[in-house]
C-alpha positions in Angstrom: 0.0 0.0 0.0 1.4 3.3 -1.0 0.7 7.0 -0.3 -0.2 9.0 -3.3 2.8 11.2 -4.0 2.3 14.5 -2.4 4.4 17.6 -1.5 4.8 18.5 2.1 1.6 19.9 3.6 1.6 23.7 3.4 1.3 25.1 6.9 -1.4 27.3 8.4 -0.7 31.0 8.3 -2.1 33.2 11.2 -3.5 36.6 10.3 -4.9 39.4 12.3 -8.5 40.1 12.9 -9.3 36.6 14.0 -8.6 34.5 10.9 -6.2 31.9 9.7 -5.3 30.8 6.2 -5.3 27.0 5.5 -4.1 25.4 2.3 -6.4 22.6 1.2 -5.5 20.2 -1.6 -7.8 20.2 -4.6 -7.3 16.5 -5.4 -5.0 13.6 -5.0 -4.0 12.8 -8.5 -1.5 14.5 -10.8 0.5 17.6 -9.8 -0.4 19.0 -6.4 -2.8 21.9 -6.5 -4.0 24.0 -3.5 -6.9 26.2 -2.6 -6.3 28.9 0.0 -9.1 29.8 2.4 -9.4 32.1 5.4 -11.2 30.6 8.3 -12.4 32.4 11.5 -10.5 31.7 14.8 -12.1 32.2 18.2 -10.5 33.5 21.3 -9.6 29.9 22.4 -7.8 29.2 19.1 -10.4 27.0 17.5 -10.6 27.3 13.7 -14.1 27.0 12.4 -13.8 24.6 9.4 -17.5 24.4 8.8 -19.6 27.5 9.7 -23.0 26.2 8.4 -22.8 28.4 5.3 -20.3 26.9 2.9 -18.0 23.9 2.4 -14.7 25.7 1.7 -11.9 23.3 2.1 -14.0 20.2 1.9 -14.2 17.6 -0.9 -15.0 14.0 -1.4 -12.4 11.4 -0.4 -10.3 10.8 -3.5 -12.4 13.4 -5.4 -12.1 17.1 -6.2 -15.6 18.0 -5.3 -18.2 17.4 -2.6 -20.7 14.6 -3.5 -24.2 15.9 -3.9 -25.8 13.8 -1.1 -24.0 16.1 1.3 -26.1 19.3 1.7 -26.2 22.2 4.0 -29.6 22.5 5.8 -30.4 24.9 8.6 -26.7 25.5 9.4 -25.8 21.8 9.5 -24.1 19.5 7.1 -26.6 16.7 6.3 -25.9 13.4 4.5 -29.1 12.4 2.7 -29.4 8.8 3.8 -31.3 5.9 2.3 -34.1 6.7 4.7 -35.0 9.9 2.7 -37.7 9.8 0.0 -36.4 8.5 -3.3 -37.1 11.8 -5.0 -34.7 13.5 -2.6 -31.9 10.9 -3.2 -32.5 10.3 -6.9 -29.5 11.2 -9.1 -27.4 12.3 -6.1 -23.9 11.0 -5.5 -22.7 9.7 -2.2 -19.2 9.0 -0.7 -17.1 9.9 2.3 -15.8 13.5 2.5 -12.7 15.1 4.0 -11.5 18.5 5.1 -8.5 18.6 2.7 -5.9 20.0 5.1 -3.7 17.6 7.1 -3.6 18.0 10.8 -0.9 16.6 13.1 -1.4 17.6 16.7 -4.9 19.0 17.1 -8.2 19.0 19.0 -11.3 18.5 16.9 -14.8 19.4 18.3 -17.9 18.5 16.3 -21.6 18.3 17.0 -23.6 15.4 15.4 -26.9 13.7 15.4 -28.3 10.7 13.6 -31.7 9.5 12.5 -33.3 6.4 14.0 -31.1 3.2 13.5 -28.5 5.2 11.6 -24.7 4.8 11.4 -21.8 7.1 10.4 -18.3 8.0 11.6 -15.7 10.7 12.2 -12.3 9.9 10.7 -9.0 11.4 11.7 -5.3 11.0 10.6 -6.8 9.7 7.3 -4.7 9.3 4.1 -5.6 8.9 0.5 -3.8 5.7 -0.3 -3.5 3.4 -3.3 -2.8 -0.3 -3.4 -0.2 -2.1 -5.5 -2.5 -2.0 -8.5 -2.8 1.7 -8.3 -6.4 1.5 -7.2 -7.6 3.9 -4.5 -8.1 2.3 -1.1 -11.1 3.2 1.1 -10.7 5.8 3.8 -11.5 3.1 6.3 -8.0 1.5 5.9 -6.2 4.6 7.2 -8.7 6.8 9.0 -9.1 6.1 12.7 -12.8 6.2 13.4 -14.8 7.7 16.2 -18.1 5.9 15.8 -21.3 7.8 15.2 -24.3 5.6 15.9 -27.8 5.3 17.2 -26.8 2.9 20.0 -30.4 2.0 21.0 -31.6 1.0 17.5 -28.7 0.1 15.2 -27.5 -3.6 15.4 -23.9 -2.6 15.2 -24.1 -1.4 18.8 -24.3 -5.0 20.0 -21.5 -6.3 17.8 -17.7 -6.1 18.3 -16.4 -6.5 21.8 -17.6 -4.9 25.0 -19.4 -2.1 23.2 -16.5 -1.0 21.1 -18.8 -0.2 18.2 -21.0 2.2 20.1 -20.9 6.0 19.7 -17.6 7.8 20.2 -15.7 4.4 20.6 -12.6 4.0 18.6 -14.4 1.7 16.2 -14.0 -2.0 16.8 -10.9 -1.3 19.0 -11.7 0.6 22.3 -15.2 1.1 23.7 -16.4 4.5 24.8 -16.9 4.4 28.6 -18.9 5.7 30.3 -21.4 5.6 27.4 -23.4 8.8 27.7 -24.8 9.2 24.2 -28.0 11.3 23.7 -30.7 9.4 21.7 -31.2 9.7 18.0 -32.6 13.1 16.8 -30.6 14.9 19.6 -27.3 16.7 19.2 -24.2 15.1 20.7 -20.7 16.6 20.9 -17.5 14.7 20.2 -14.0 16.0 20.9 -11.0 14.2 19.6 -7.6 15.2 20.8 -4.4 14.0 19.2 -1.0 15.1 20.6 2.3 13.3 19.9 0.5 10.0 19.6 -1.7 10.4 22.7 -5.3 10.2 21.7 -8.4 11.0 23.7 -12.1 11.0 22.8 -14.7 13.0 24.7 -18.4 12.6 24.4 -20.8 15.2 25.7 -18.0 16.6 27.9 -16.8 13.3 29.4 -13.6 11.5 28.6 -14.6 8.1 27.2 -11.5 6.8 25.2 -7.8 7.1 25.8 -4.9 5.4 24.0 -1.4 5.8 22.5 -0.5 5.3 18.9 2.7 3.7 17.4 3.5 1.5 20.4 3.8 -2.3 20.8 0.5 -2.2 22.7 -1.2 -0.4 19.8 0.0 -3.1 17.4 -1.2 -5.8 19.7 -4.6 -4.2 20.0 -5.0 -4.1 16.2 -4.1 -7.8 16.0 -7.2 -8.6 18.2 -9.6 -6.7 16.0 -11.2 -6.8 12.5 -8.1 -4.8 11.4 -5.6 -7.5 12.2 -2.8 -8.3 9.8 -4.4 -11.6 8.9 -8.0 -10.4 8.6 -7.4 -7.1 6.8 -3.7 -6.5 5.8 -4.3 -3.1 4.2 -6.1 -1.7 7.3 -3.5 -3.2 9.6 -0.7 -1.4 7.8 -2.7 1.8 7.6 -3.6 1.8 11.3 -0.2 0.6 12.5 1.3 3.6 10.7 -1.6 6.0 11.4 -0.9 9.4 10.0 1.8 8.2 7.6 5.4 9.2 7.7 4.6 12.7 9.0 2.0 11.5 11.6 -0.6 13.8 10.1 -3.8 13.3 8.2 -7.3 14.4 7.1 -10.5 14.7 9.1 -13.3 12.9 7.4 -17.0 12.2 7.6 -18.5 8.9 6.6 -21.2 8.0 4.2 -22.6 4.8 5.7 -25.8 5.2 3.7 -27.7 6.7 6.7 -29.1 10.1 7.7 -26.5 12.0 9.8 -26.0 15.7 10.5 -22.9 17.6 11.6 -22.4 21.2 12.8 -20.0 23.5 14.7 -16.9 21.7 13.3 -13.8 23.3 14.6 -10.1 22.4 15.1 -7.5 23.8 17.4 -3.9 23.2 16.3 -1.8 22.1 19.2 1.8 23.2 19.4 
């Protein structure tokens, strides 16, 4: 499995008047091209990468545009799931999306809600990878996933081990405990903090997951999961080397075919 050739990520540039410039890649094939956007920064240093009005900096995974089943509604980013009427879905393209700037040490805060029995995910440290044949790998072989799920009604909540597929868990690896999810149709908040390989998930203000990347313990954990070297070699390699050579990657949102909404998406770069 190979990383698509890419120049070193262009760094964020701080500007006065509460904004920051981020360089976002336009696509992953051919010569590197960049879009440059200014994003607002609050007094605590959080960069608003989705303000409920536009999708500057976002694109489909391994695409140069945002697939049309992702729409902005009432200040939130909505994936039109299979539960929606056919006339609302007809002719619209799905697929995972990413914010096309790579983050290394960061804190991500995001509000989300799901429809009844719906499933999605929040990816981080994701890469756009190709296999030996040059085909693009799915984001799930590199993006670590904080689960987004209706625990009460989706069957995945009872699969895996010890609840490690419930909301805000590190999917199929570490369960979120205590499990304090609000029910479908209500807004939850997830915070994901990554700093020098130390990773923490918070759900609705409570720390629920903590682990450390790039250690023998991390490798051993992978070997007990659906991402083991034997069961899924590409995912094992991608997760074992999470963030690639530079230990940085994209933030992504999952198309799992179900209705999901996201808002107040903001990132703080940690020094």
